[in-house]
Every structure is written in structure tokens, then in C-alpha cells.
C-alpha positions in Angstrom: 0.0 0.0 0.0 2.8 2.4 0.9 4.4 1.9 -2.6 1.2 2.7 -4.4 0.6 1.2 -7.9 2.0 2.0 -11.3 -0.5 3.1 -13.9 0.6 4.1 -17.4 4.2 4.7 -16.1 3.1 6.9 -13.2 3.0 5.8 -9.6 -0.3 6.5 -8.0 -0.9 6.5 -4.3 -3.4 3.9 -3.1 -6.8 5.2 -2.3 -10.3 3.8 -2.2 -12.1 4.6 -5.5 -15.9 4.9 -5.4 -16.2 4.9 -9.2 -14.3 1.7 -9.3 -16.4 0.3 -6.4 -19.6 0.9 -8.4 -18.2 -0.1 -11.8 -20.6 -2.1 -13.9 -20.0 -4.7 -16.7 -22.9 -6.0 -18.7 -25.5 -4.7 -16.2 -23.9 -6.2 -13.1 -21.5 -4.7 -10.6 -17.9 -5.9 -11.1 -17.5 -6.0 -7.3 -21.0 -7.3 -6.7 -20.3 -9.1 -3.4 -18.7 -5.9 -1.9 -21.7 -3.8 -3.1 -24.1 -6.3 -1.6 -22.3 -6.1 1.7 -22.3 -2.3 1.6 -26.1 -2.1 0.9 -26.7 -4.6 3.7 -24.5 -2.5 6.1 -26.5 0.6 5.3 -29.6 -0.7 7.0 -28.2 -3.1 9.5 -24.9 -1.9 10.9 -24.8 0.5 13.8 -23.8 4.1 12.8 -24.8 3.6 9.2 -27.5 6.0 7.8 -30.6 3.6 7.6 -29.7 1.3 10.5 -32.6 2.2 12.9 -36.3 2.9 12.4 -35.6 6.4 13.9 -33.0 7.2 11.2 -35.2 5.8 8.5 -38.0 8.1 9.6 -35.6 11.1 9.5 -34.2 10.0 6.1 -37.5 9.5 4.2 -36.3 11.2 1.1 -32.6 11.1 0.1 -30.4 11.9 -2.9 -27.7 9.4 -3.9 -25.0 10.7 -6.2 -23.7 7.5 -7.9 -20.5 7.1 -9.9 -20.3 8.7 -13.3 -22.2 6.3 -15.5 -25.9 5.6 -16.0 -25.3 1.8 -15.9 -24.1 2.1 -12.3 -27.3 4.0 -11.4 -29.5 1.3 -13.0 -27.6 -1.6 -11.4 -28.0 0.0 -8.0 -31.7 0.5 -8.5 -32.1 -3.2 -9.2 -30.3 -4.1 -6.0 -32.3 -1.7 -3.9 -35.6 -3.0 -5.2 -34.5 -6.5 -4.1 -33.3 -5.5 -0.6 -35.6 -6.3 2.4 -35.4 -2.7 3.7 -35.0 -0.6 0.6 -37.8 -2.3 -1.3 -40.1 -0.1 0.7 -38.6 3.0 -1.0 -39.7 4.4 -4.3 -36.4 4.6 -6.3 -36.2 7.3 -8.9 -33.6 7.3 -11.6 -32.5 10.9 -12.5 -30.2 10.0 -15.4 -30.4 10.0 -19.1 -29.5 7.0 -21.2 -26.0 7.0 -22.5 -25.0 10.4 -21.2 -21.6 11.1 -19.7 -21.1 12.7 -16.3 -20.5 16.1 -17.8 -23.5 15.9 -20.1 -25.8 14.8 -17.2 -24.7 17.8 -15.1 -25.4 20.3 -17.9 -28.6 18.7 -19.2 -31.2 21.4 -18.3 -34.1 19.7 -20.0 -33.2 16.4 -18.3 -32.9 18.2 -15.0 -36.4 19.6 -15.3 -37.9 16.3 -16.3 -36.1 14.5 -13.4 -37.2 17.2 -11.0 -40.8 16.6 -11.9 -40.4 12.9 -11.5 -38.9 13.4 -8.0 -41.6 15.8 -6.9 -44.4 13.5 -8.1 -42.8 10.4 -6.5 -42.4 12.3 -3.2 -46.0 13.4 -3.3 -47.2 9.8 -3.9 -44.8 7.8 -1.7 -43.8 7.9 2.0 -40.1 7.2 1.3 -38.0 7.8 -1.8 -34.4 7.4 -3.0 -33.2 9.5 -6.0 -30.3 8.0 -7.9 -28.3 10.3 -10.1 -24.9 10.5 -11.9 -25.0 14.2 -12.5 -28.6 15.5 -12.9 -30.2 17.5 -10.0 -26.8 18.3 -8.5 -27.1 22.0 -9.4 -29.8 24.6 -10.0 -32.8 22.8 -8.4 -34.1 22.5 -4.9 -36.0 19.5 -3.5 -36.8 20.6 0.0 -38.0 17.2 1.1 -34.5 15.7 0.8 -32.8 15.3 4.2 -29.5 13.6 3.1 -27.0 13.3 0.2 -25.0 10.1 -0.1 -21.8 10.8 -2.0 -21.1 7.6 -4.0 -18.9 9.2 -6.7 -15.3 10.3 -6.9 -15.8 13.9 -7.9 -12.8 16.0 -6.7 -13.7 19.5 -7.7 -14.6 21.5 -4.6 -17.3 23.6 -6.3 -19.1 20.6 -7.8 -18.8 18.6 -4.6 -20.2 21.5 -2.5 -23.1 22.1 -4.9 -24.1 18.5 -4.7 -23.6 18.4 -1.0 -25.9 21.3 -0.4 -28.9 19.6 -2.2 -30.4 18.6 1.2 -29.7 21.8 3.0 -32.9 23.8 2.4 -35.6 24.7 5.0 -38.7 22.5 4.8 -42.0 22.3 6.7 -45.2 20.4 6.2 -48.2 19.1 8.1 -47.9 15.4 9.0 -51.0 13.9 10.6 -52.2 17.3 11.7 -48.8 18.3 13.2 -46.3 20.7 11.8 -43.0 19.0 10.9 -39.9 21.1 10.5 -36.7 19.8 8.9 -34.1 20.3 11.6 -31.1 18.5 10.2 -29.5 17.8 6.9 -26.9 15.0 6.3 -24.0 14.4 4.0 -22.7 10.8 4.0 -19.4 10.4 2.2 -17.8 7.0 1.9 -14.4 8.3 0.8 -12.9 10.0 3.9 -9.6 10.9 2.2 -11.4 12.9 -0.5 -13.5 14.7 2.1 -10.4 16.0 3.8 -8.9 17.1 0.4 -12.1 18.8 -0.7 -12.5 20.8 2.6 -8.8 21.8 2.6 -9.1 23.1 -1.0 -12.5 24.8 -0.2 -11.1 26.5 2.9 -8.1 27.9 0.8 
């Protein structure tokens, strides 16, 4: 690990790579066992986002920023629909077929279409998960989202922060005759080294 690995003649330091982790080949995750364990941990292991009924109640509507390819989004949707906990969530795909990460991010028409899909799904379902590889990361506000899960290796501070702030909007609604106020917003990032680098760059 200390030596790193040689790639195309350059020595790269070892680091966990989320895009590699969620890499897909012919509709299946290359690291399918690891991804299965990760999904299981999300809802069963202590200190993970969906591990208790209380946390699930607080995280009813969330945004998952997945890799940089649409096939990763679709493969994750399939696994979530088969999971004993996440099968109760309406999964929305906010991604256009065949588009790259950059095209997704700048796809205004796709953004608008995905935004309407998300708003409709939230109105019709108690719990939702929105999966995206670029859409809805800038320029739109879905006030019901209470968390962003960073499952991509973006390293640009501005892009990272824009995506991270998707859940940080005030929100209130009547639930069973009582006023509910969103008090907290969460960012779950599974690449701790990147988090430190981003915040260091952002601070400077």
C-alpha cells in the first residue's frame, strides 16, 4: 500500500475509489459481493444511515450521487428493489440513457424532467431514494431531501459542495395534523480521504 501502484508509467498513491467500487460490466457490478455487503450494512450496521427505524424516519427522502455512469445507477436501482429494507422506498432514476457525467450535469431539459419525476414520487410515496450520476446536483431544490449520499469520486470542490448542499434547504409540512420542521441535513461520504482534500481546497 505504501508503494502505491504503477498506472501508465506513473506511480499513483493507493486510495479507495468509489467509481471503481460501483463499476458495472454487462448490467452487473464488477464488485458485486462488496456492493451487496455495503447495501446490507447501510440498513443493519450501527452508525450507518438507515440502521434504525428512527434514522429511516428522518431520512425519508434522500439523494444518492452515484459514480459517473448511467449503468451504475441502473444496477444500484435493481439491488435496492431486491433489498428487504430498501424495497419499501420508491427509487427514482434521475439520469439520461447513454449520457456522460458532464452531459448529465449540464442537461437542463433532463434536470427539469427528473425534478418533476422526483416531486411526483415524493407526493405519492412515503419514502423515496433519488439516484443520479449528474442530474439534480445544481440549480434545483428538492426541499424534502434530508440527506445526500456521495457515491462518486468527484474531486472538484465547487461541484462537490453544490451536490452536498442539495439537502440543506428549509422545509416544513403538516404530517397527521402536526407541523413538521426539517431540523437536520446530512451528508454521507464513503471516501474520507477525499472529504479532507475537498475541505482543505475549499477553505483555501
